[in-house]
N, C-alpha and C positions, 0 to 999 in steps of 0.2 A: 396836547404841548408840543411844542417847538425850544427847538434846542439851541444852547448858548451852545458856542463853540468857538470855545477856542486857537487861532489861530495867524502861528509866528514861526518865522527868522529865524536858525541862530548857527553858531559854529559851531564844527567837534570839540569845542572849547567851554562853550558852553551862553557868549556871548552877543546877546539881542539888539547889540546898537545900531542901530538900523544905518549907519557908517559900517556897518559890514557885514557880508555877505557876495556874491558874487551872481547878484540875477539876471537872468538873461529873458532873451525873447521867448525861450519856451516855458523858466516862469513865470513870467508876464504873464504871458494869453493866461492861464495856469489861477494865477489869482484872478483875473476879467473873467473869465467864468463861473469864480468859484462867488465873488461879493453876483452874481446875477442869478443865487442859489437862495441869496438874503432876505428878509428887506430891512436890516439895521448895522448897522456894528456900531458900536464903543467904543466911545478914546478917554483918558484923561487925558491933561489940557497939554502936556507937551506931547504924547504924543498924536494926536491933532494937529498943533500950531504943525509941526515936521510934516503931516501928511499936506500938509495948505499946497505942499511943493508941485503937486498934480497940477493942482488949479492952475501953472503958467502956465503946467504946458499944453493946457485947453489952450490958453492964447498966443502960445507958439508950439504950435505942433512940431514934437521931435523929427525926424529923419525914421526911426523906426517905428513899424506900424503901430506895435505893439504896444510902446511907451501907451503909444493918444490908448487906445485901443482901451486898457489897465485909469490910463484922467475923465473917457468920459463915462467906465465902472465910478469908480470913486464917486464923481461926483452926481450922482446917479442915484447912490446908496444915503437908506438917511444913514443919519451920524447925529451917534447922544455923547455929547459931552460931558465928563463929570470930573465938577474943576466949583474952588472955593473962592476961585481968582479973576472967570473971568466971568462977566452978565450976562454980556449975547456974541453972536459969530455975527460975519458975514459973509457966510457960506447959505447957499439958499436951502441945501439938502441937510446941516447941521445946527439942530438946540442943542444949549443944556438942557443936564437933566434937572426933571423938577423935583426931583426925591431921591433918595442916598439910596446908592448901590445896591445893598442887598433887598430893597422894594421896588425900586424900578424890574431888576430884573423880575423877581416875584414876578410881577405883571406882566414883563412882556412874556417872562415862561408859557401864561396862562390867555392869551392874546392867542385868533387866529391867524395862520401865516406862515409861510419861509421862516425859516433856522434867523438863528440870532448872533453873529457874529463877537467878540472878544480880540480888537485890535492892537493895544496896550500889560504893558510887559505888567504891570501896578494891579492894574484890572485885572490882572489874569490869577496874580498872585492874590490878593483880596477873596476871588468867590472863586477861586479851589479852598482859601479855607475858612469859607459858608459854603462849601459841598454841592457850589454851582451851576458846575461845570459836569455839561453832557458827556463835550468829547473836546480833542484834542490833535489839531493840525501840525506837525511843527516837522518845516523845512530843515534840513541839516546840511548846514553847507561844507562840502567835502577841502576844508580849512582851518589851520588854527590863529586867532587873531590876534589871542598873548593878553587886549588888554580889551577894556570896555565893561560895559553893562552886566553881570551873569544871572541868566534865567533866571532860573530857585532860587537865587538870590534871600533868604529872612524865612524860608522856609523848615521850619526842623521839628515833624514826623511827615512819617512814612511810609506813601502814600505809590499806590503798588497801580501799574495801568495792564490795559491789558489791547498785545494791538491788535485792529483787527486787518488796523489794510496796509498798503506800502503803494508809493510809487518813486520809479527812481528815474531821475532827467538825464535827458544828454549828458549836461557838464556835469552829472557825479554828482546832486545834489542829490538826493533824501527825502520824502514830506512818508508820513511818520502817523496813522490817524490810531489813538490812541482810545475807548473807554478808561475809565476809574472800576479797576479791579472790584477794592472793596470805599462801602463806601466809610469814609474816614468821616469821626464827628466831625464839627463846623466849630468853630473856634467862635 
C-alpha cells in the first residue's frame, strides 16, 4: 500500500504561503530528490496554478542549476488537480481528478507503486480530517513571516504526531518527518 505524504514548507509562525520562506539550492535539491521518490503529487487549483511557474523555468532556464533540476522533476511527476472550476489542464503531466478527494486517495493508496505527495494546504487539511495522511514532511524556515496563510487553520481537534526523523539544512531550515501518533477518527 502506498503512503500519502504531506510535504509543505512553512515559517516559524506557521505561515505556509508560497511567497514566504527562504528556499535555496540545498532545499531545491532536496525537493527534486523527493519528487523522484513518488509517483504523483496532489494539488488544489490554487497551488497547481502557482506551481505552473516552474514551466517558465523549463522554457527559460535559471542560472541556478538546482532550480532547473526541480523544474524538470516537477514537470515529470504526475499531478492530480482537485478543482471545482478547472475542466482541463494544458500541462502534459497534469490531470483533473475524476472523483472526490476521499475516493481518489483511497484508490491511489491501494495501487502498487511509489508514494503519493500532497502539496496543497487545503488538501492536506481535508486529508488530515479524513485520517488519510500517513506522513508529514514539514520544512520549517527560520523566520517569522508575520502575515499569510496559517497552515493548521481550521483544525479543531487535537492531533498528536510522532517525530521519526529530522534533517537540518545549512540555511537553518529544519525538515521534520512526522507520523500520526494517535489514530484520530475521521470527520
